[in-house]
C-alpha positions in Angstrom: -75.1 50.6 -43.9 -72.6 51.0 -46.7 -69.8 49.0 -44.9 -70.6 45.8 -42.9 -66.9 44.4 -42.6 -63.4 46.0 -43.0 -60.6 43.4 -43.1 -56.9 44.2 -43.0 -54.3 41.9 -44.7 -50.9 42.6 -43.6 -47.4 41.1 -43.6 -43.8 41.6 -44.2 -42.4 41.2 -47.7 -39.4 39.4 -46.3 -41.4 36.6 -44.8 -44.0 34.2 -46.3 -46.6 34.7 -43.6 -49.6 37.1 -43.7 -52.2 38.1 -41.1 -55.9 38.8 -41.8 -57.7 40.6 -39.1 -61.1 42.2 -38.8 -60.9 46.0 -38.1 -64.7 46.4 -38.2 -67.3 43.8 -38.2 -71.0 44.8 -37.9 -72.2 41.1 -37.5 -69.3 39.6 -35.4 -66.1 39.8 -33.3 -63.2 42.0 -34.3 -60.8 40.1 -32.0 -60.2 37.3 -34.4 -56.9 36.8 -36.4 -56.2 34.6 -39.3 -52.6 33.5 -40.1 -51.8 32.4 -43.6 -48.6 31.2 -45.4 -48.0 32.2 -49.0 -47.1 29.3 -51.3 -46.8 28.8 -54.9 -50.2 27.3 -55.0 -51.8 30.1 -53.0 -52.5 30.9 -49.3 -52.5 28.2 -46.7 -53.9 28.5 -43.2 -51.4 28.2 -40.4 -53.4 26.6 -37.6 -50.5 26.8 -35.1 -48.2 29.7 -35.6 -46.3 29.0 -32.4 -45.2 25.7 -33.6 -43.4 27.3 -36.6 -41.5 29.7 -34.1 -40.5 26.9 -31.9 -39.3 24.6 -34.7 -37.2 27.3 -36.2 -35.5 28.3 -33.0 -31.9 27.8 -32.1 -31.9 27.4 -28.3 -28.1 27.9 -28.2 -28.4 31.6 -29.1 -28.0 34.1 -26.4 -30.3 37.2 -26.1 -33.5 35.5 -27.1 -36.7 34.8 -25.1 -40.0 33.3 -25.8 -43.1 34.8 -24.3 -46.8 34.1 -24.7 -49.2 36.9 -25.8 -52.8 37.1 -27.0 -53.6 38.4 -30.5 -57.4 38.8 -30.3 -58.7 35.5 -28.9 -55.6 33.6 -30.0 -52.7 32.9 -27.9 -49.3 33.2 -29.7 -45.8 32.6 -28.7 -43.5 35.5 -29.7 -39.7 35.6 -29.7 -37.8 38.7 -28.4 -34.2 39.2 -29.5 -31.8 41.5 -27.7 -28.4 42.7 -28.6 -26.7 44.6 -25.8 -23.2 46.3 -25.9 -21.5 48.9 -23.8 -21.6 52.6 -25.1 -18.6 54.7 -25.1 -20.7 57.8 -25.6 -23.1 58.1 -22.6 -26.5 56.9 -23.4 -26.6 54.2 -26.0 -28.9 54.0 -29.0 -32.1 52.0 -28.6 -33.9 50.7 -31.6 -36.9 48.4 -32.2 -38.2 46.4 -35.1 -41.8 45.5 -35.0 -42.5 47.0 -31.6 -43.3 50.7 -30.8 -40.1 52.5 -29.8 -41.9 54.7 -27.3 -43.5 51.8 -25.6 -40.1 50.1 -25.5 -38.6 53.3 -23.8 -41.2 53.3 -21.3 -40.7 49.6 -20.4 -37.0 50.1 -20.2 -37.4 53.1 -18.0 -39.7 51.0 -15.6 -37.0 48.2 -15.5 -34.4 50.6 -14.7 -36.3 52.3 -12.0 -38.0 49.4 -10.3 -35.9 46.5 -11.4 -32.5 47.9 -11.0 -31.4 47.3 -14.6 -29.0 49.6 -16.1 
């Protein structure tokens, strides 16, 4: 084999956190995820990323919800934020950051049809 492992290092330039995930691993699992914080001395492992989210959260804010999800074999808490306003022009504009817009449209269509949301 020419390639035994392919690792992907990703993150958002606006935040100091980076994720390292295995895309291809001939000798092990590809369902592992490493989360690191960029500091002036280098990268530091974040052993509990959910703790960071909960410590920076303002519970008084409306339109936010916390949910648990799995990223590989690691459970992670995620925060979803929504800003909703009435539209004067028929169907309002739906946008998404960090989530596939087509998947969001499908989930909203199911909620409208089955859950009675408008």
